[in-house]
C-alpha positions in Angstrom: 52.1 80.8 -195.6 55.2 81.3 -192.6 52.9 80.5 -189.3 50.8 78.2 -188.5 48.9 80.9 -186.5 49.4 84.2 -184.7 48.3 85.7 -181.5 47.9 89.0 -179.2 48.3 88.7 -175.9 45.7 90.7 -173.8 44.0 92.3 -176.8 41.3 93.3 -174.0 41.4 93.9 -171.0 39.3 92.1 -167.4 36.7 95.1 -168.1 36.4 94.6 -171.8 36.0 91.1 -171.5 32.8 91.6 -168.6 31.3 93.9 -170.6 31.5 91.9 -173.7 30.1 89.1 -172.4 27.5 91.2 -170.8 26.5 92.3 -174.8 26.8 88.8 -176.0 24.5 87.3 -173.9 22.0 90.4 -174.6 22.4 89.3 -177.9 21.9 85.4 -178.4 19.5 84.5 -180.9 18.9 80.7 -181.8 20.8 78.7 -184.2 21.8 75.3 -185.0 25.1 73.9 -184.2 26.7 71.7 -186.4 29.9 69.9 -185.1 32.1 68.0 -187.4 31.6 65.2 -188.5 33.3 62.3 -186.4 34.1 64.6 -183.7 32.9 64.9 -180.0 31.4 67.5 -179.1 29.9 68.3 -175.3 30.6 72.0 -174.9 28.0 74.5 -175.5 27.4 76.6 -178.1 25.4 79.8 -178.5 24.8 82.2 -181.6 24.3 86.5 -182.3 24.9 88.5 -185.0 27.9 90.3 -185.4 26.3 93.8 -185.8 24.9 93.3 -182.1 28.5 93.6 -180.9 30.7 94.9 -184.0 31.8 98.4 -182.3 32.7 96.0 -179.1 34.9 93.7 -180.9 36.6 96.2 -183.3 40.0 95.2 -181.9 39.5 91.7 -182.5 38.3 92.0 -186.2 41.4 94.0 -186.9 44.0 91.9 -185.9 42.2 89.2 -187.8 42.6 91.1 -190.8 46.1 92.2 -190.1 46.9 88.6 -189.2 45.7 87.4 -192.6 47.6 90.3 -194.6 50.5 90.0 -193.2 51.3 86.4 -192.4 48.5 83.9 -194.3 47.0 86.1 -197.5 44.2 84.6 -198.6 41.3 86.6 -200.2 38.8 86.7 -197.6 35.1 88.7 -198.0 34.3 91.5 -195.6 32.1 90.7 -192.3 28.6 91.3 -192.9 26.2 92.7 -190.2 24.3 89.7 -190.6 27.0 87.7 -189.6 26.7 84.7 -187.1 29.5 84.2 -185.0 30.0 81.8 -182.2 29.9 81.8 -178.6 31.7 78.8 -177.2 31.2 77.8 -173.4 33.1 75.0 -172.0 32.0 73.5 -168.6 34.0 71.4 -166.2 34.2 67.8 -168.6 33.4 69.1 -171.9 35.4 69.3 -174.9 36.0 69.2 -178.8 38.1 66.5 -180.2 39.8 66.7 -183.0 38.4 68.6 -185.7 38.7 71.1 -189.4 36.3 74.1 -189.2 34.7 73.8 -192.9 31.9 72.7 -194.7 31.2 70.5 -198.0 27.8 72.0 -198.6 29.4 75.4 -199.6 28.9 76.0 -203.4 31.1 79.8 -203.8 33.2 80.0 -200.7 35.8 78.1 -197.9 35.9 79.0 -194.6 39.8 80.3 -194.5 40.6 81.6 -190.7 39.6 80.3 -187.4 39.9 83.6 -185.6 39.2 83.4 -181.7 38.9 85.5 -178.4 39.1 84.2 -174.8 36.1 86.0 -172.8 36.8 83.7 -170.0 36.4 86.0 -166.8 37.6 83.3 -164.6 41.1 81.0 -164.6 40.4 78.0 -165.6 42.4 74.0 -166.0 42.7 71.9 -169.4 40.5 72.7 -172.3 43.8 74.0 -173.7 43.0 74.7 -177.8 45.9 72.4 -179.9 46.8 72.6 -183.5 48.0 69.7 -185.6 51.1 70.6 -187.5 53.4 67.6 -187.7 52.3 66.5 -184.4 50.1 68.0 -181.9 51.0 72.0 -181.0 49.7 73.1 -177.6 48.4 76.9 -178.3 48.8 77.8 -174.5 48.7 81.6 -175.5 44.6 81.6 -175.4 45.0 80.4 -172.1 44.7 83.8 -171.2 41.8 85.9 -171.2 41.7 88.7 -173.5 43.8 87.2 -176.4 42.8 86.7 -180.1 44.6 83.8 -181.8 43.7 83.3 -185.4 44.8 80.0 -187.8 44.0 78.6 -190.8 40.5 76.6 -190.7 41.9 73.9 -192.1 44.6 73.2 -189.4 43.1 70.1 -187.3 42.3 71.4 -183.9 41.2 70.5 -180.4 40.0 71.6 -177.1 40.8 69.4 -174.5 38.6 68.1 -171.6 38.0 70.9 -169.3 38.6 69.9 -166.2 38.2 73.1 -163.9 36.3 76.3 -164.3 34.9 78.0 -167.3 36.8 79.0 -170.6 34.4 81.4 -172.4 35.7 82.0 -176.3 34.1 83.9 -179.1 34.7 82.7 -182.6 35.1 84.5 -185.6 35.4 82.2 -189.5 36.7 84.4 -192.2 35.6 83.2 -195.3 36.8 83.5 -198.9 36.5 82.2 -202.5 36.5 78.6 -202.6 39.7 77.4 -202.8 40.7 75.7 -206.5 
């Protein structure tokens, strides 16, 4: 692996993001949010099934798979129609401190990639995504609405406290066979 993360700047236009948010809000389902243990998480997370927005997010999913193929090289399972996606909403004063994406409860699979799409329609300050690799590294690219970022899920990361506005991200976790 030669990169910590990759991104696609303005993968979606403002108009497409607005359309995507409308579809997401029409298709929310109930599910339980399980923040990482020992992490402070004050953002709101809502959930939806992949098949409810599959056509709209095709460029995001394709970018995620291409990033894996070109950069990370994990064996990934295909996304199924019932795959649950996270819709993260950060309002003023909310955050999610250092954590990694994973769970010990999975017997035959692990989360390999974290794929985020900035779905914000308004500007905000704070709420920066940072990765921890030989020190804290801010991923300023994700500040731009419509931009996607992909990184290995085992990398420690956080979203700093939002100081103004609102930030929304769509998260897809890509799974593969258990690490050995």
